[in-house]
ZARONU-813630 format. One line per field, with one value per atom (N, C-alpha, C, O, CB): residue in three letters; chain; atom name; x, y, z. Coordinates in steps of 0.02 Angstrom, whole numbers. Last residue first. Glycine has a CB too. Layout:
<pts>
residuo: (ALA | ...)
cadena: (A | ...)
atomo: (CA | ...)
c1: (X | ...)
c2: (Y | ...)
c3: (Z | ...)
</pts>
This chain:
<pts>
residuo: (UNK | UNK | UNK | UNK | UNK | UNK | UNK | UNK | UNK | UNK | UNK | UNK | UNK | UNK | UNK | UNK | UNK | UNK | UNK | UNK | UNK | UNK | UNK | UNK | UNK | UNK | UNK | UNK | UNK | UNK | UNK | UNK | UNK | UNK | UNK | UNK | UNK | UNK | UNK | UNK | UNK | UNK | UNK | UNK | UNK | UNK | UNK | UNK | UNK | UNK | UNK | UNK | UNK | UNK | UNK | UNK | UNK | UNK | UNK | UNK | UNK | UNK | UNK | UNK | UNK | UNK | UNK | UNK | UNK | UNK | UNK | UNK | UNK | UNK | UNK | UNK | UNK | UNK | UNK | UNK | UNK | UNK | UNK | UNK | UNK | UNK | UNK | UNK | UNK | UNK | UNK | UNK | UNK | UNK | UNK | UNK | UNK | UNK | UNK | UNK | UNK | UNK | UNK | UNK | UNK | UNK | UNK | UNK | UNK | UNK | UNK | UNK | UNK | UNK | UNK | UNK | UNK | UNK | UNK | UNK | UNK | UNK | UNK | UNK | UNK | UNK | UNK | UNK | UNK | UNK | UNK | UNK | UNK | UNK | UNK | UNK | UNK | UNK | UNK | UNK | UNK | UNK | UNK | UNK | UNK | UNK | UNK | UNK | UNK | UNK | UNK | UNK | UNK | UNK | UNK | UNK | UNK | UNK | UNK | UNK | UNK | UNK | UNK | UNK | UNK | UNK | UNK | UNK | UNK | UNK | UNK | UNK | UNK | UNK | UNK | UNK | UNK | UNK | UNK | UNK | UNK | UNK | UNK | UNK | UNK | UNK | UNK | UNK | UNK | UNK | UNK | UNK | UNK | UNK | UNK | UNK | UNK | UNK | UNK | UNK | UNK | UNK | UNK | UNK | UNK | UNK | UNK | UNK | UNK | UNK | UNK | UNK | UNK | UNK | UNK | UNK | UNK | UNK | UNK | UNK | UNK | UNK | UNK | UNK | UNK | UNK | UNK | UNK | UNK | UNK | UNK | UNK | UNK | UNK | UNK | UNK | UNK | UNK | UNK | UNK | UNK | UNK | UNK | UNK | UNK | UNK | UNK | UNK | UNK | UNK | UNK | UNK | UNK | UNK | UNK | UNK | UNK | UNK | UNK | UNK | UNK | UNK | UNK | UNK | UNK | UNK | UNK | UNK | UNK | UNK | UNK | UNK | UNK | UNK | UNK | UNK | UNK | UNK | UNK | UNK | UNK | UNK | UNK | UNK | UNK | UNK | UNK | UNK | UNK | UNK | UNK | UNK | UNK | UNK | UNK | UNK | UNK | UNK | UNK | UNK | UNK | UNK | UNK | UNK | UNK | UNK | UNK | UNK | UNK | UNK | UNK | UNK | UNK | UNK | UNK | UNK | UNK | UNK | UNK | UNK | UNK | UNK | UNK | UNK | UNK | UNK | UNK | UNK | UNK | UNK | UNK | UNK | UNK | UNK | UNK | UNK | UNK | UNK | UNK | UNK | UNK | UNK | UNK | UNK | UNK | UNK | UNK | UNK | UNK | UNK | UNK | UNK | UNK | UNK | UNK | UNK | UNK | UNK | UNK | UNK | UNK | UNK | UNK | UNK | UNK | UNK | UNK | UNK | UNK | UNK | UNK | UNK | UNK | UNK | UNK | UNK | UNK | UNK | UNK | UNK | UNK | UNK | UNK | UNK | UNK | UNK | UNK | UNK | UNK | UNK | UNK | UNK | UNK | UNK | UNK | UNK | UNK | UNK | UNK | UNK | UNK | UNK | UNK | UNK | UNK | UNK | UNK | UNK | UNK | UNK | UNK | UNK | UNK | UNK | UNK | UNK | UNK | UNK | UNK | UNK | UNK | UNK | UNK | UNK | UNK | UNK | UNK | UNK | UNK | UNK | UNK | UNK | UNK | UNK | UNK | UNK | UNK | UNK | UNK | UNK | UNK | UNK | UNK | UNK | UNK | UNK | UNK | UNK | UNK | UNK | UNK | UNK | UNK | UNK | UNK | UNK | UNK | UNK | UNK | UNK | UNK | UNK | UNK | UNK | UNK)
cadena: (A | A | A | A | A | A | A | A | A | A | A | A | A | A | A | A | A | A | A | A | A | A | A | A | A | A | A | A | A | A | A | A | A | A | A | A | A | A | A | A | A | A | A | A | A | A | A | A | A | A | A | A | A | A | A | A | A | A | A | A | A | A | A | A | A | A | A | A | A | A | A | A | A | A | A | A | A | A | A | A | A | A | A | A | A | A | A | A | A | A | A | A | A | A | A | A | A | A | A | A | A | A | A | A | A | A | A | A | A | A | A | A | A | A | A | A | A | A | A | A | A | A | A | A | A | A | A | A | A | A | A | A | A | A | A | A | A | A | A | A | A | A | A | A | A | A | A | A | A | A | A | A | A | A | A | A | A | A | A | A | A | A | A | A | A | A | A | A | A | A | A | A | A | A | A | A | A | A | A | A | A | A | A | A | A | A | A | A | A | A | A | A | A | A | A | A | A | A | A | A | A | A | A | A | A | A | A | A | A | A | A | A | A | A | A | A | A | A | A | A | A | A | A | A | A | A | A | A | A | A | A | A | A | A | A | A | A | A | A | A | A | A | A | A | A | A | A | A | A | A | A | A | A | A | A | A | A | A | A | A | A | A | A | A | A | A | A | A | A | A | A | A | A | A | A | A | A | A | A | A | A | A | A | A | A | A | A | A | A | A | A | A | A | A | A | A | A | A | A | A | A | A | A | A | A | A | A | A | A | A | A | A | A | A | A | A | A | A | A | A | A | A | A | A | A | A | A | A | A | A | A | A | A | A | A | A | A | A | A | A | A | A | A | A | A | A | A | A | A | A | A | A | A | A | A | A | A | A | A | A | A | A | A | A | A | A | A | A | A | A | A | A | A | A | A | A | A | A | A | A | A | A | A | A | A | A | A | A | A | A | A | A | A | A | A | A | A | A | A | A | A | A | A | A | A | A | A | A | A | A | A | A | A | A | A | A | A | A | A | A | A | A | A | A | A | A | A | A | A | A | A | A | A | A | A | A | A | A | A | A | A | A | A | A | A | A | A | A | A | A | A | A | A | A | A | A | A | A | A | A | A | A | A | A | A)
atomo: (N | CA | C | O | CB | N | CA | C | O | CB | N | CA | C | O | CB | N | CA | C | O | CB | N | CA | C | O | CB | N | CA | C | O | CB | N | CA | C | O | CB | N | CA | C | O | CB | N | CA | C | O | CB | N | CA | C | O | CB | N | CA | C | O | CB | N | CA | C | O | CB | N | CA | C | O | CB | N | CA | C | O | CB | N | CA | C | O | CB | N | CA | C | O | CB | N | CA | C | O | CB | N | CA | C | O | CB | N | CA | C | O | CB | N | CA | C | O | CB | N | CA | C | O | CB | N | CA | C | O | CB | N | CA | C | O | CB | N | CA | C | O | CB | N | CA | C | O | CB | N | CA | C | O | CB | N | CA | C | O | CB | N | CA | C | O | CB | N | CA | C | O | CB | N | CA | C | O | CB | N | CA | C | O | CB | N | CA | C | O | CB | N | CA | C | O | CB | N | CA | C | O | CB | N | CA | C | O | CB | N | CA | C | O | CB | N | CA | C | O | CB | N | CA | C | O | CB | N | CA | C | O | CB | N | CA | C | O | CB | N | CA | C | O | CB | N | CA | C | O | CB | N | CA | C | O | CB | N | CA | C | O | CB | N | CA | C | O | CB | N | CA | C | O | CB | N | CA | C | O | CB | N | CA | C | O | CB | N | CA | C | O | CB | N | CA | C | O | CB | N | CA | C | O | CB | N | CA | C | O | CB | N | CA | C | O | CB | N | CA | C | O | CB | N | CA | C | O | CB | N | CA | C | O | CB | N | CA | C | O | CB | N | CA | C | O | CB | N | CA | C | O | CB | N | CA | C | O | CB | N | CA | C | O | CB | N | CA | C | O | CB | N | CA | C | O | CB | N | CA | C | O | CB | N | CA | C | O | CB | N | CA | C | O | CB | N | CA | C | O | CB | N | CA | C | O | CB | N | CA | C | O | CB | N | CA | C | O | CB | N | CA | C | O | CB | N | CA | C | O | CB | N | CA | C | O | CB | N | CA | C | O | CB | N | CA | C | O | CB | N | CA | C | O | CB | N | CA | C | O | CB | N | CA | C | O | CB | N | CA | C | O | CB | N | CA | C | O | CB | N | CA | C | O | CB | N | CA | C | O | CB | N | CA | C | O | CB | N | CA | C | O | CB | N | CA | C | O | CB | N | CA | C | O | CB | N | CA | C | O | CB | N | CA | C | O | CB | N | CA | C | O | CB | N | CA | C | O | CB | N | CA | C | O | CB | N | CA | C | O | CB | N | CA | C | O | CB)
c1: (6188 | 6255 | 6267 | 6317 | 6249 | 6129 | 6122 | 6183 | 6234 | 6095 | 6091 | 6132 | 6125 | 6119 | 6202 | 5981 | 6022 | 6057 | 6063 | 6052 | 5840 | 5895 | 5922 | 5885 | 5875 | 5803 | 5775 | 5844 | 5899 | 5761 | 5706 | 5775 | 5746 | 5687 | 5834 | 5595 | 5636 | 5703 | 5744 | 5657 | 5536 | 5503 | 5543 | 5518 | 5463 | 5617 | 5619 | 5583 | 5607 | 5581 | 5722 | 5654 | 5650 | 5680 | 5596 | 5887 | 5850 | 5777 | 5778 | 5897 | 6015 | 5953 | 5907 | 5887 | 5924 | 6200 | 6133 | 6070 | 6076 | 6132 | 6360 | 6320 | 6256 | 6258 | 6338 | 6468 | 6472 | 6416 | 6417 | 6534 | 6469 | 6473 | 6462 | 6441 | 6435 | 6440 | 6483 | 6503 | 6548 | 6458 | 6397 | 6388 | 6441 | 6492 | 6367 | 6364 | 6387 | 6368 | 6334 | 6360 | 6344 | 6289 | 6308 | 6267 | 6277 | 6489 | 6448 | 6376 | 6356 | 6439 | 6530 | 6556 | 6514 | 6507 | 6625 | 6467 | 6450 | 6478 | 6453 | 6466 | 6510 | 6454 | 6447 | 6423 | 6419 | 6649 | 6640 | 6576 | 6570 | 6648 | 6638 | 6661 | 6655 | 6656 | 6713 | 6483 | 6558 | 6564 | 6516 | 6601 | 6380 | 6383 | 6454 | 6488 | 6330 | 6281 | 6350 | 6359 | 6348 | 6396 | 6121 | 6151 | 6234 | 6239 | 6105 | 6006 | 6054 | 6091 | 6092 | 6095 | 5821 | 5892 | 5945 | 5936 | 5915 | 5653 | 5716 | 5777 | 5782 | 5731 | 5569 | 5536 | 5606 | 5599 | 5490 | 5645 | 5563 | 5546 | 5517 | 5514 | 5809 | 5761 | 5685 | 5671 | 5778 | 5965 | 5888 | 5844 | 5854 | 5853 | 6123 | 6067 | 6006 | 5985 | 6072 | 6193 | 6226 | 6187 | 6218 | 6279 | 6191 | 6141 | 6194 | 6233 | 6061 | 6284 | 6270 | 6232 | 6241 | 6335 | 6231 | 6276 | 6250 | 6199 | 6273 | 6223 | 6229 | 6277 | 6336 | 6254 | 6117 | 6157 | 6163 | 6115 | 6146 | 6084 | 6068 | 6126 | 6182 | 6062 | 6021 | 6082 | 6066 | 6045 | 6171 | 5925 | 5928 | 5995 | 6016 | 5924 | 5924 | 5956 | 5964 | 6000 | 6020 | 5942 | 5953 | 5982 | 6035 | 5995 | 5891 | 5902 | 5894 | 5854 | 5829 | 5967 | 5906 | 5936 | 5996 | 5875 | 6001 | 6009 | 5953 | 5897 | 6002 | 6095 | 6035 | 6043 | 6090 | 6010 | 6182 | 6173 | 6112 | 6074 | 6214 | 6166 | 6146 | 6152 | 6140 | 6065 | 6214 | 6261 | 6240 | 6286 | 6290 | 6043 | 6125 | 6161 | 6140 | 6168 | 5913 | 5950 | 6014 | 6048 | 5942 | 5761 | 5836 | 5869 | 5833 | 5872 | 5601 | 5660 | 5740 | 5763 | 5645 | 5499 | 5546 | 5598 | 5626 | 5595 | 5428 | 5391 | 5435 | 5413 | 5317 | 5490 | 5508 | 5481 | 5497 | 5588 | 5383 | 5421 | 5444 | 5427 | 5361 | 5297 | 5366 | 5388 | 5414 | 5342 | 5182 | 5183 | 5255 | 5258 | 5172 | 5230 | 5175 | 5167 | 5147 | 5113 | 5347 | 5348 | 5286 | 5294 | 5342 | 5266 | 5320 | 5344 | 5367 | 5385 | 5194 | 5169 | 5210 | 5193 | 5152 | 5288 | 5255 | 5214 | 5203 | 5216 | 5362 | 5391 | 5337 | 5349 | 5456 | 5243 | 5273 | 5311 | 5297 | 5322 | 5228 | 5170 | 5196 | 5180 | 5098 | 5362 | 5342 | 5294 | 5308 | 5307 | 5362 | 5405 | 5381 | 5381 | 5485 | 5243 | 5248 | 5288 | 5263 | 5276 | 5309 | 5254 | 5234 | 5216 | 5198 | 5422 | 5427 | 5368 | 5380 | 5452 | 5354 | 5376 | 5399 | 5391 | 5443 | 5285 | 5246 | 5292 | 5275 | 5212 | 5391 | 5362 | 5304 | 5285 | 5341 | 5440 | 5487 | 5433 | 5439 | 5571 | 5339 | 5353 | 5399 | 5395 | 5388 | 5344 | 5287 | 5296 | 5278 | 5254 | 5477 | 5459 | 5403 | 5413 | 5449 | 5438 | 5504 | 5486 | 5479 | 5586 | 5339 | 5331 | 5384 | 5370 | 5347 | 5352 | 5356 | 5340 | 5331 | 5440 | 5243 | 5286 | 5286 | 5236 | 5269 | 5200 | 5223 | 5260 | 5315 | 5256 | 5119 | 5177 | 5178 | 5160 | 5197)
c2: (4633 | 4587 | 4633 | 4625 | 4487 | 4779 | 4719 | 4686 | 4711 | 4738 | 4809 | 4812 | 4753 | 4694 | 4818 | 4783 | 4838 | 4868 | 4929 | 4834 | 4696 | 4715 | 4779 | 4828 | 4707 | 4650 | 4713 | 4705 | 4711 | 4820 | 4526 | 4569 | 4608 | 4611 | 4530 | 4460 | 4495 | 4533 | 4564 | 4441 | 4385 | 4431 | 4472 | 4526 | 4399 | 4276 | 4329 | 4385 | 4441 | 4305 | 4233 | 4234 | 4288 | 4342 | 4252 | 4176 | 4233 | 4222 | 4205 | 4297 | 4090 | 4099 | 4144 | 4151 | 4049 | 4116 | 4124 | 4119 | 4143 | 4200 | 4098 | 4087 | 4085 | 4054 | 4027 | 4087 | 4142 | 4149 | 4192 | 4141 | 3996 | 4000 | 4066 | 4107 | 3956 | 4008 | 3963 | 3959 | 3921 | 3905 | 4169 | 4095 | 4071 | 4103 | 4098 | 4269 | 4217 | 4161 | 4113 | 4216 | 4390 | 4355 | 4291 | 4272 | 4333 | 4432 | 4468 | 4437 | 4454 | 4509 | 4336 | 4336 | 4384 | 4374 | 4351 | 4368 | 4306 | 4301 | 4252 | 4251 | 4500 | 4489 | 4428 | 4425 | 4498 | 4456 | 4507 | 4499 | 4490 | 4577 | 4389 | 4361 | 4392 | 4359 | 4344 | 4447 | 4440 | 4402 | 4386 | 4519 | 4307 | 4369 | 4370 | 4318 | 4377 | 4240 | 4249 | 4312 | 4366 | 4247 | 4178 | 4238 | 4223 | 4190 | 4292 | 4096 | 4080 | 4148 | 4172 | 4008 | 4142 | 4136 | 4115 | 4114 | 4206 | 4078 | 4098 | 4094 | 4058 | 4049 | 3977 | 4042 | 4074 | 4105 | 4004 | 3909 | 3926 | 3991 | 4042 | 3857 | 3976 | 3927 | 3954 | 4013 | 3920 | 4035 | 4052 | 3981 | 3935 | 4099 | 4055 | 4030 | 4043 | 4060 | 3997 | 4188 | 4140 | 4076 | 4042 | 4121 | 4365 | 4297 | 4255 | 4276 | 4303 | 4449 | 4428 | 4358 | 4308 | 4426 | 4563 | 4505 | 4488 | 4512 | 4434 | 4657 | 4656 | 4602 | 4593 | 4726 | 4688 | 4651 | 4641 | 4620 | 4600 | 4773 | 4775 | 4741 | 4758 | 4861 | 4675 | 4718 | 4711 | 4664 | 4676 | 4619 | 4697 | 4725 | 4783 | 4723 | 4497 | 4508 | 4588 | 4610 | 4474 | 4551 | 4501 | 4523 | 4553 | 4457 | 4627 | 4637 | 4551 | 4507 | 4702 | 4640 | 4619 | 4621 | 4617 | 4535 | 4668 | 4700 | 4672 | 4676 | 4794 | 4608 | 4606 | 4631 | 4615 | 4542 | 4611 | 4613 | 4629 | 4669 | 4654 | 4470 | 4536 | 4529 | 4483 | 4557 | 4330 | 4378 | 4448 | 4489 | 4380 | 4273 | 4256 | 4313 | 4348 | 4186 | 4385 | 4338 | 4331 | 4381 | 4342 | 4426 | 4431 | 4388 | 4338 | 4423 | 4468 | 4419 | 4436 | 4452 | 4322 | 4615 | 4558 | 4517 | 4542 | 4596 | 4722 | 4650 | 4599 | 4543 | 4644 | 4841 | 4806 | 4738 | 4699 | 4804 | 4976 | 4898 | 4892 | 4921 | 4822 | 5078 | 5100 | 5013 | 4995 | 5143 | 5099 | 5051 | 5051 | 5026 | 4979 | 5191 | 5204 | 5158 | 5176 | 5205 | 5132 | 5198 | 5203 | 5215 | 5250 | 5027 | 5002 | 5064 | 5051 | 4960 | 5096 | 5061 | 5050 | 5062 | 5002 | 5145 | 5191 | 5166 | 5202 | 5216 | 5025 | 5056 | 5121 | 5142 | 5077 | 4976 | 4943 | 4988 | 4990 | 4889 | 5079 | 5080 | 5035 | 5049 | 5042 | 5075 | 5139 | 5116 | 5127 | 5184 | 4933 | 4945 | 5017 | 5018 | 4948 | 4949 | 4900 | 4929 | 4949 | 4835 | 5046 | 5070 | 5021 | 5045 | 5071 | 4958 | 5009 | 5051 | 5080 | 5043 | 4855 | 4838 | 4917 | 4924 | 4780 | 4951 | 4909 | 4889 | 4903 | 4839 | 4987 | 5028 | 5009 | 5038 | 5070 | 4858 | 4889 | 4953 | 4966 | 4915 | 4809 | 4773 | 4814 | 4805 | 4711 | 4934 | 4907 | 4886 | 4914 | 4861 | 4884 | 4947 | 4951 | 4972 | 4992 | 4760 | 4769 | 4829 | 4827 | 4774 | 4795 | 4744 | 4758 | 4765 | 4661 | 4966 | 4885 | 4853 | 4880 | 4858 | 5087 | 5059 | 4988 | 4953 | 5076 | 5228 | 5155 | 5138 | 5166 | 5131 | 5358 | 5348 | 5259 | 5230 | 5395)
c3: (5549 | 5545 | 5480 | 5446 | 5537 | 5646 | 5597 | 5583 | 5608 | 5531 | 5810 | 5748 | 5701 | 5715 | 5767 | 5893 | 5890 | 5847 | 5837 | 5919 | 5938 | 5889 | 5891 | 5891 | 5824 | 6096 | 6031 | 5984 | 6011 | 6067 | 6187 | 6155 | 6117 | 6102 | 6110 | 6224 | 6275 | 6243 | 6277 | 6330 | 6121 | 6166 | 6206 | 6221 | 6208 | 6102 | 6047 | 6083 | 6071 | 5971 | 6248 | 6213 | 6154 | 6160 | 6268 | 6252 | 6261 | 6216 | 6157 | 6236 | 6315 | 6280 | 6296 | 6354 | 6280 | 6308 | 6347 | 6297 | 6241 | 6386 | 6327 | 6282 | 6326 | 6379 | 6240 | 6406 | 6368 | 6316 | 6272 | 6337 | 6552 | 6491 | 6459 | 6500 | 6471 | 6683 | 6670 | 6593 | 6575 | 6695 | 6752 | 6700 | 6699 | 6711 | 6622 | 6829 | 6867 | 6824 | 6843 | 6939 | 6780 | 6773 | 6832 | 6874 | 6689 | 6759 | 6785 | 6822 | 6878 | 6735 | 6689 | 6743 | 6793 | 6853 | 6731 | 6555 | 6586 | 6644 | 6672 | 6552 | 6545 | 6559 | 6589 | 6646 | 6512 | 6514 | 6568 | 6596 | 6656 | 6546 | 6402 | 6463 | 6508 | 6560 | 6467 | 6313 | 6316 | 6388 | 6424 | 6311 | 6235 | 6269 | 6292 | 6295 | 6328 | 6110 | 6130 | 6166 | 6137 | 6072 | 6113 | 6110 | 6135 | 6187 | 6156 | 6026 | 6072 | 6059 | 6002 | 6060 | 6040 | 6010 | 6061 | 6122 | 5979 | 6034 | 6066 | 6013 | 5963 | 6129 | 5972 | 6035 | 6052 | 6104 | 6127 | 5880 | 5879 | 5924 | 5908 | 5912 | 5856 | 5888 | 5877 | 5866 | 5970 | 5790 | 5807 | 5818 | 5779 | 5739 | 5845 | 5840 | 5853 | 5908 | 5856 | 5890 | 5854 | 5827 | 5787 | 5893 | 5901 | 5897 | 5864 | 5821 | 5846 | 6025 | 5959 | 5949 | 5983 | 5924 | 6159 | 6125 | 6052 | 6027 | 6172 | 6298 | 6221 | 6201 | 6216 | 6191 | 6433 | 6403 | 6324 | 6290 | 6432 | 6595 | 6507 | 6480 | 6499 | 6465 | 6742 | 6695 | 6610 | 6576 | 6712 | 6799 | 6803 | 6770 | 6772 | 6884 | 6758 | 6814 | 6836 | 6880 | 6806 | 6596 | 6631 | 6704 | 6715 | 6591 | 6443 | 6523 | 6555 | 6539 | 6562 | 6285 | 6332 | 6409 | 6425 | 6311 | 6101 | 6190 | 6222 | 6197 | 6205 | 5979 | 6023 | 6087 | 6123 | 6030 | 5817 | 5889 | 5928 | 5900 | 5910 | 5702 | 5721 | 5805 | 5843 | 5690 | 5668 | 5671 | 5691 | 5699 | 5612 | 5625 | 5655 | 5638 | 5592 | 5619 | 5667 | 5632 | 5635 | 5647 | 5578 | 5760 | 5745 | 5698 | 5692 | 5802 | 5691 | 5735 | 5709 | 5654 | 5717 | 5685 | 5653 | 5707 | 5756 | 5593 | 5725 | 5733 | 5704 | 5696 | 5696 | 5838 | 5773 | 5781 | 5826 | 5758 | 5895 | 5899 | 5824 | 5773 | 5924 | 5880 | 5933 | 5930 | 5982 | 6039 | 5805 | 5857 | 5908 | 5965 | 5819 | 5714 | 5765 | 5821 | 5877 | 5733 | 5666 | 5689 | 5744 | 5804 | 5625 | 5597 | 5648 | 5683 | 5739 | 5611 | 5501 | 5557 | 5617 | 5675 | 5536 | 5416 | 5439 | 5505 | 5553 | 5385 | 5374 | 5417 | 5451 | 5507 | 5381 | 5290 | 5354 | 5404 | 5464 | 5334 | 5195 | 5237 | 5310 | 5368 | 5190 | 5142 | 5160 | 5219 | 5278 | 5097 | 5083 | 5140 | 5178 | 5240 | 5112 | 4991 | 5044 | 5096 | 5149 | 5021 | 4908 | 4934 | 5004 | 5058 | 4874 | 4853 | 4890 | 4937 | 4990 | 4848 | 4779 | 4842 | 4889 | 4950 | 4828 | 4678 | 4736 | 4791 | 4849 | 4707 | 4609 | 4652 | 4710 | 4761 | 4610 | 4568 | 4617 | 4638 | 4698 | 4580 | 4487 | 4542 | 4602 | 4663 | 4516 | 4395 | 4440 | 4495 | 4548 | 4419 | 4338 | 4369 | 4411 | 4468 | 4322 | 4284 | 4337 | 4365 | 4426 | 4304 | 4182 | 4245 | 4309 | 4368 | 4216 | 4131 | 4125 | 4200 | 4254 | 4099 | 4109 | 4156 | 4147 | 4152 | 4224 | 3993 | 4001 | 4051 | 4052 | 3951 | 4026 | 4038 | 4045 | 4096 | 4101)
</pts>
């Protein structure tokens, strides 16, 4: 069977994706950082908070949270900084 470059590249890409997903399942973690517009979940002062990433920094993200969560946390703003280590992506943009 003669396979062209495009088909070979697609097969290789699919295999890499398959292996990556396998290891992510084994390790039980998502090794990627969030992107702008994605929903993330994190814990702050014992409360589970969900918000939307508005900016990505080197070691953290800036997250927009609801006004209700901002009041719950006694914040004067609905933006907060969350370390890459302290959130999980819960929804893609």
